[in-house]
matplotlib code that plots the C-alpha trace (Angstrom):
import matplotlib.pyplot as plt

x = [212.9, 215.5, 218.1, 217.1, 217.0, 219.2, 222.7, 224.7, 226.7, 224.1, 224.2, 220.5, 220.4, 222.5, 221.3, 223.0, 224.3, 226.2, 229.6, 229.7, 231.9, 232.1, 230.4, 226.7, 224.1, 222.2, 218.6, 217.2, 213.8, 211.1, 210.4, 207.3, 204.8, 205.3, 204.1, 202.8, 202.7, 202.5, 199.2, 201.2, 202.6, 205.8, 207.6, 211.3, 212.3, 216.0, 216.0, 214.4, 215.1, 213.5, 213.2, 213.2, 209.4, 208.7, 207.9, 209.7, 211.1, 210.9, 212.6, 210.9, 213.3, 211.0, 208.0, 210.0, 208.7, 209.8, 207.2, 206.9, 205.1, 203.4, 204.3, 202.5, 202.8, 199.1, 199.2, 201.8, 202.7, 204.6, 207.8, 208.8, 208.0, 209.6, 211.5, 214.7, 213.9, 214.4, 212.8, 212.4, 214.2, 214.7, 215.8, 215.7, 218.3, 219.4, 218.6, 221.6, 221.2, 222.6, 222.8, 219.8, 217.3, 218.0, 218.3, 220.3, 218.6, 220.7, 219.3, 221.3, 220.5, 220.6, 224.0, 222.9, 221.5, 218.5, 218.3, 215.1, 214.2, 212.7, 209.2, 209.6, 210.2, 213.0, 215.1, 218.1, 218.9, 222.6, 224.7, 227.6, 231.0, 233.0, 235.4, 232.4, 231.0, 229.0, 230.2, 227.3, 225.5, 228.4, 228.0, 227.8, 226.9, 227.8, 229.5, 228.3, 229.8, 227.8, 230.8, 230.0, 231.9, 232.0, 234.1, 234.9, 233.2, 235.4, 235.6, 238.8, 240.5, 242.3, 242.5, 245.8, 244.5, 244.4, 241.2, 241.0, 239.4, 239.8, 237.4, 237.1, 235.5, 234.0, 233.5, 230.6, 231.4, 235.1, 234.9, 237.8, 238.4, 240.4, 241.5, 240.9, 241.9, 241.1, 238.4, 238.7, 236.5, 235.3, 237.8, 236.6, 236.7, 237.4, 234.4, 234.1, 232.0, 230.2, 227.3, 224.2, 225.9, 228.9, 231.2, 233.5, 233.6, 235.8, 235.6, 235.6, 232.7, 232.2, 230.7, 227.8, 228.8, 232.3, 233.5, 234.2, 234.5, 231.7, 232.0, 230.0, 230.7, 229.5, 228.6, 231.8, 233.8, 234.9, 234.7, 233.4, 235.0, 233.1, 235.7, 235.0, 238.2, 238.0, 234.5, 234.9, 234.3, 237.2, 236.9, 239.2, 239.6, 242.0, 245.0, 244.2, 245.1, 242.5, 240.2, 240.4, 237.4, 237.4, 236.6, 232.9, 232.1, 229.7, 228.8, 229.5, 226.4, 226.8, 225.9, 223.1, 221.5, 218.6, 221.1, 222.4, 218.9, 218.1, 221.0, 220.6, 216.9, 217.5, 219.9, 221.0, 223.5, 224.9, 227.6, 228.8, 231.5, 230.2, 232.0, 231.4, 230.0, 228.5, 230.3, 229.5, 227.2, 225.3, 227.0, 223.6, 222.5, 224.6, 222.9, 224.4, 222.1, 222.0, 224.5, 227.3, 226.2, 226.2, 223.3, 224.7, 222.5, 224.2, 224.0, 221.4, 220.1, 217.7, 214.2, 215.0, 212.3, 214.6, 218.0, 220.4, 221.4, 224.5, 224.6, 228.3, 229.4, 231.9, 234.7, 234.0, 232.3, 229.4, 226.6, 223.8, 222.6, 218.9, 216.9, 214.4, 211.9, 213.5, 210.8, 211.8, 214.8, 216.1, 216.3, 217.1, 217.5, 216.8, 215.9, 212.3, 212.0, 213.8, 212.3, 211.8, 210.7, 208.2, 207.8, 204.6, 204.3, 202.9, 206.1, 204.5, 206.4, 205.3, 207.3, 207.0, 208.2, 209.3, 209.7, 213.2]
y = [-28.4, -29.1, -26.6, -24.0, -25.7, -23.2, -24.5, -21.6, -20.9, -18.3, -15.9, -14.9, -11.5, -8.6, -5.7, -2.4, -2.2, 0.2, -1.2, -2.3, -0.4, -3.3, -6.4, -6.4, -8.4, -10.8, -11.8, -14.2, -13.7, -16.0, -18.4, -19.9, -17.9, -15.5, -11.9, -12.4, -15.0, -13.7, -14.0, -14.6, -18.1, -18.8, -21.6, -21.1, -18.0, -17.1, -13.5, -11.5, -7.8, -5.6, -1.9, 1.0, 1.5, -2.0, -3.3, -6.5, -7.5, -11.2, -12.9, -16.2, -18.0, -20.6, -18.4, -16.3, -13.2, -10.4, -9.3, -6.2, -7.2, -4.4, -4.0, -6.9, -9.2, -9.2, -7.7, -8.0, -6.1, -7.7, -5.9, -6.1, -9.2, -12.2, -11.3, -10.1, -6.4, -3.4, -3.8, -7.5, -10.6, -14.3, -15.8, -13.5, -15.0, -12.7, -9.3, -7.2, -4.3, -1.0, 2.4, 4.7, 1.8, 0.7, -3.0, -4.8, -7.8, -10.4, -11.9, -15.1, -16.4, -13.0, -12.3, -8.8, -6.9, -4.6, -1.7, -1.5, 1.9, 2.0, 2.3, -0.9, 0.7, -0.9, 2.1, 0.4, -2.8, -3.3, -6.2, -7.3, -6.4, -8.9, -9.4, -10.8, -13.1, -15.8, -14.6, -12.3, -15.2, -15.4, -11.9, -12.0, -8.4, -4.8, -2.3, 1.2, 2.6, 0.3, -1.7, -5.4, -8.4, -11.6, -14.7, -16.0, -19.1, -22.1, -25.7, -27.6, -28.9, -31.8, -33.4, -31.7, -28.2, -25.4, -25.5, -21.7, -18.8, -15.1, -12.8, -9.6, -6.2, -4.3, -0.5, 0.1, 3.8, 3.5, 0.0, -1.0, -4.5, -5.3, -8.7, -9.0, -12.6, -16.2, -18.7, -22.5, -24.2, -27.9, -30.4, -32.1, -35.8, -37.2, -38.8, -40.6, -43.1, -43.7, -41.8, -43.5, -43.2, -45.1, -42.1, -41.8, -38.7, -37.5, -34.6, -33.2, -33.1, -31.6, -34.5, -34.0, -32.9, -32.0, -29.5, -25.9, -22.5, -19.9, -16.2, -13.0, -9.3, -6.6, -3.1, -1.7, -4.0, -6.6, -10.1, -13.0, -16.3, -19.4, -22.1, -25.8, -27.1, -26.3, -24.9, -21.2, -17.7, -15.4, -11.7, -10.1, -6.3, -4.5, -3.1, -4.8, -8.2, -10.9, -11.7, -15.5, -16.9, -19.9, -23.4, -24.1, -27.6, -29.7, -33.4, -34.6, -35.7, -39.0, -39.1, -41.8, -43.7, -41.3, -38.5, -40.6, -41.4, -37.7, -37.1, -40.2, -41.1, -44.2, -45.7, -48.0, -48.6, -45.2, -44.0, -40.8, -40.6, -39.4, -38.2, -40.2, -37.1, -33.8, -30.5, -28.7, -26.2, -25.6, -23.1, -21.7, -21.1, -18.2, -14.9, -11.6, -9.6, -5.8, -6.1, -7.9, -11.3, -14.4, -16.9, -20.2, -23.3, -26.5, -29.7, -32.0, -35.6, -35.9, -36.4, -34.8, -32.6, -29.8, -28.3, -25.9, -22.4, -20.9, -17.1, -15.8, -12.3, -10.0, -11.4, -15.0, -15.8, -18.2, -16.3, -18.9, -22.0, -21.9, -25.0, -24.4, -26.7, -28.3, -27.1, -23.5, -21.7, -18.3, -16.0, -12.6, -11.0, -7.3, -4.3, -5.2, -9.0, -12.2, -13.6, -17.3, -19.4, -22.0, -24.8, -26.8, -30.5, -29.6, -27.7, -24.3, -21.7, -18.8, -16.1, -15.6, -12.6, -13.0, -9.8, -9.2]
z = [179.2, 176.6, 175.5, 172.9, 169.5, 167.7, 167.2, 168.6, 171.7, 172.7, 175.4, 175.4, 177.0, 178.3, 180.3, 181.3, 184.8, 187.1, 187.9, 191.6, 194.0, 196.4, 197.7, 197.4, 199.2, 196.9, 197.3, 194.7, 193.2, 194.5, 191.6, 193.4, 191.3, 188.4, 188.5, 185.0, 182.2, 178.7, 176.9, 173.7, 173.2, 171.3, 169.5, 169.9, 171.9, 171.4, 172.8, 175.5, 176.2, 178.9, 178.0, 180.4, 179.7, 181.1, 177.7, 176.6, 173.2, 172.4, 169.4, 168.2, 165.9, 164.5, 163.6, 162.7, 164.5, 166.9, 169.5, 171.7, 174.8, 176.8, 180.5, 182.2, 179.1, 178.3, 174.9, 172.1, 168.9, 166.0, 165.1, 161.4, 159.4, 157.6, 154.5, 153.0, 152.6, 154.8, 158.3, 157.6, 158.9, 158.0, 161.3, 164.4, 166.6, 169.4, 171.0, 172.0, 174.4, 172.9, 174.6, 174.8, 175.0, 171.5, 170.5, 167.9, 166.4, 164.7, 161.6, 161.3, 157.8, 156.2, 157.8, 158.9, 161.8, 162.5, 164.9, 166.9, 168.5, 172.1, 170.7, 168.6, 165.2, 163.1, 162.1, 160.3, 158.4, 157.9, 156.5, 158.6, 157.1, 155.1, 158.1, 160.1, 157.4, 159.2, 162.6, 163.4, 165.1, 167.6, 168.9, 172.7, 173.5, 173.3, 175.6, 176.7, 173.5, 171.3, 170.2, 169.5, 171.0, 169.1, 168.3, 164.9, 163.5, 164.4, 163.2, 163.8, 160.6, 162.3, 165.8, 166.4, 165.3, 167.9, 170.0, 170.6, 168.6, 169.0, 170.9, 168.8, 169.3, 166.4, 166.5, 164.1, 163.8, 162.8, 161.3, 163.6, 164.9, 168.1, 169.3, 173.0, 173.8, 173.1, 174.2, 174.3, 171.8, 171.7, 170.4, 167.1, 166.2, 162.8, 161.0, 157.7, 155.9, 152.6, 151.1, 149.6, 146.1, 147.4, 147.5, 150.6, 152.8, 155.6, 158.0, 161.5, 163.9, 167.4, 169.4, 171.8, 175.3, 174.3, 177.0, 176.0, 177.8, 177.4, 177.6, 177.6, 177.9, 180.4, 179.3, 180.8, 178.4, 180.9, 179.6, 181.8, 181.0, 182.3, 182.5, 182.3, 184.0, 186.7, 186.7, 187.6, 186.4, 185.4, 184.5, 182.0, 181.5, 179.2, 181.0, 184.3, 185.9, 185.4, 188.2, 188.7, 190.5, 192.9, 191.7, 191.9, 193.2, 191.3, 190.9, 187.3, 185.4, 183.5, 179.8, 179.5, 176.7, 176.9, 175.9, 173.1, 171.9, 171.9, 169.5, 167.5, 167.4, 165.1, 167.6, 169.1, 167.8, 168.4, 166.0, 167.6, 170.2, 173.6, 176.7, 179.9, 181.7, 180.7, 181.1, 184.3, 182.6, 179.4, 177.1, 176.0, 179.6, 180.5, 181.4, 182.6, 184.9, 185.5, 188.5, 186.6, 188.0, 185.9, 186.0, 184.8, 184.1, 185.2, 183.2, 184.5, 184.0, 181.0, 182.4, 185.8, 187.3, 188.2, 187.5, 189.3, 188.3, 189.8, 190.5, 190.4, 191.0, 189.3, 191.5, 190.5, 193.8, 193.9, 195.6, 195.4, 193.7, 192.7, 191.9, 189.2, 187.4, 184.4, 182.1, 182.9, 181.4, 182.6, 179.6, 181.1, 184.5, 184.3, 186.5, 187.1, 186.6, 186.0, 182.7, 182.5, 179.5, 180.4, 177.9, 178.0, 177.2, 173.7, 173.0, 173.2, 175.2, 177.4, 178.9, 182.7, 184.7, 188.4, 190.4, 191.7]

ax = plt.figure().add_subplot(projection="3d")
ax.plot(x, y, z, "-o")
ax.set_aspect("equal")
plt.show()
C-alpha cells in the first residue's frame, strides 16, 4: 500500500492513556485475521478514532465524508456533509481525541475545525485564529486539558535557511500560545526553469525522501520526537530532563527507479534530486497508542509484499518489530482494537479491526 495521498506530515490518531508507572509487558495483536472488516468501503481514509462506546469515527478525505461506524463495523452513519456552512466540511483531514469522548475534526481547506460529540453530532464549527493561519493541518494532537499541539507551516527560503520550526501549544479557552521546542524539517533544494510562456521561475522545493524528524504528543503533554539520525525516539516534558532513547538498528532502503517513476510518471529522464536511500521511517506512519507506545512504519522497497512496524515505549525502548502486509496501514491502536486500513487492488479501502 502506498502512503496516504494527502500531502501532510500526518499523525493519524491519538487515544487517551493512563501514564505508565513502570515497565509493562507488551503483547502484540495477532494480525493473522481481523475481528471485523467494515461493510463500508472508503477512498482515502485520513483519520480513525475509537470512541468509548465501541463506535468508530472515520474521516475520508477524498469523498469528502465523515462516517460513524457502529461497534463491529457493519453499519455506518454519515456525520455532517460537504459544504462551507455550519456542521459542514470541505476536506476532513484528521480526527483529534479530546476529553469526554469528544473529537476535533480538522477541515483543512476551510482552515477551521469542527467538534463532534460522542453520539456523532457536530456541535461546533470554529475557524482557526489568525495566529494559526494554514497551520491547522499540522496539529498533532491534544492533551487532557484539550490544548492543541501543532507546528507552523514551513518552507525554507534558501538552502542556508534554518531547517527547524517551532512546536506550539494552543489553549483554546484562553487563546494562549506557548512555544515548547523545535523540530527538524526537511532541507529544501533550489529549483528553477522556464514556464510555457517563456518566463523564468525560481524557488525552493523539498525533494522526495528528504529526511526529517517526526513528532506527536501524548495526552499528558509529553512530546515524542522520532529522530532520523540516528533513528530513535526521544520524549520531552516541560520542566523535566529529556528521555533519550537508544538508537534503533535498521537496514537503509535504497531509492530506486520505481520510486522516481512514482514521483515523476513522465520520466525518465527524472528532473528531481533524490537521496540515495530513504529515511528510516515514513513521517505519516506514526501512531500513538493508549499506553504511550509509538507504532512507527519503516520505509520499505516499492513493490515489496510486506513492511516492518516498530513498537517503541515511553522510554524510547524498542519493544517489538511487527511485519505486516504492505497493502495494510496501521491507522490507530486503541483500547479494544488495532485499526488497519486495507487497500484493495482497485484502490478501494476498508477498515479492519484486530483485537488487542
